C-alpha positions in Angstrom: -16.0 -5.6 -2.9 -15.0 -9.0 -4.0 -14.4 -11.9 -1.7 -11.1 -12.9 -3.2 -8.9 -12.5 -6.3 -9.4 -16.0 -7.6 -5.7 -16.7 -7.2 -5.8 -17.8 -3.5 -4.9 -14.3 -2.3 -7.1 -12.4 0.1 -8.7 -9.2 -1.4 -6.8 -7.0 1.1 -3.3 -8.4 1.8 -2.7 -8.0 5.5 0.6 -9.9 5.4 2.0 -7.8 2.5 1.9 -4.8 4.9 2.5 -6.4 8.3 6.0 -6.8 9.7 7.6 -4.0 7.8 8.2 -2.0 11.0 7.8 -4.6 13.6 6.1 -8.0 14.2 5.0 -10.0 11.1 1.6 -10.7 12.7 0.6 -7.1 13.4 0.3 -3.8 11.7 1.7 -0.6 13.1 -0.1 2.6 12.6 2.2 3.5 9.7 1.6 0.1 8.0 -2.2 0.3 8.6 -2.3 3.8 7.1 -0.5 2.6 4.0 -2.8 -0.4 3.6 -5.9 1.8 4.0 -4.7 4.4 1.5 -3.5 1.9 -1.1 -5.9 -1.0 -0.7 -9.1 0.4 0.7 -9.8 3.6 -1.2 -13.4 3.8 -0.1 -13.3 7.3 1.3 -12.7 5.7 4.7 -10.3 8.3 6.0 -9.6 11.4 3.9 -8.1 13.4 6.7 -5.5 12.6 9.3 -8.1 12.9 12.1 -10.4 10.5 10.3 -7.5 8.1 9.8 -6.6 8.2 13.5 -10.3 7.5 14.4 -10.3 4.5 12.1 -7.1 3.2 13.6 -8.5 3.7 17.1 -11.6 1.8 16.2 -9.5 -1.1 14.8 -7.1 -1.3 17.8 -9.7 -3.0 20.1 -7.2 -3.7 22.9 -5.5 -0.2 22.7 -2.0 -1.6 22.4 -1.0 0.7 19.5 -0.9 -2.1 16.9 -3.5 -3.9 14.9 -3.5 -7.7 15.1 -4.8 -9.9 12.3 -7.9 -10.7 14.4 -8.6 -6.9 14.9 -8.1 -6.3 11.2 -10.3 -9.2 10.2 -13.1 -7.9 12.5 -12.7 -4.5 11.0 -13.1 -5.9 7.4 -16.2 -7.9 8.5 -17.7 -4.6 9.9 -16.9 -2.8 6.6 -18.5 -5.5 4.5 -21.6 -5.4 6.7 -21.9 -1.6 6.4 -21.3 -1.8 2.7 -23.9 -4.5 2.3 -26.5 -2.5 4.3 -25.8 0.6 2.2 -26.4 -1.3 -1.0 -29.7 -2.6 0.3 -30.8 0.9 1.3 -30.0 2.3 -2.2 -32.1 -0.2 -4.1 
């Protein structure tokens, strides 16, 4: 997983998906599902139940939407898990 694209864009574009259905600063479940499926094809959620579990984990305050802070926290956790996995496989 790269840290950036080298063009000043984040590796996973929150703001390209946020605001399509609602507030520009948040992701609805629909927007988050689309982002995960298109931008994070890591086997994160292959079934609807797994997708719902990921979304529930991300939505820390249980308001039904994912804020940028919740999203960023989720990405940090993903990077940490991925890094630990790489260390274990050496």
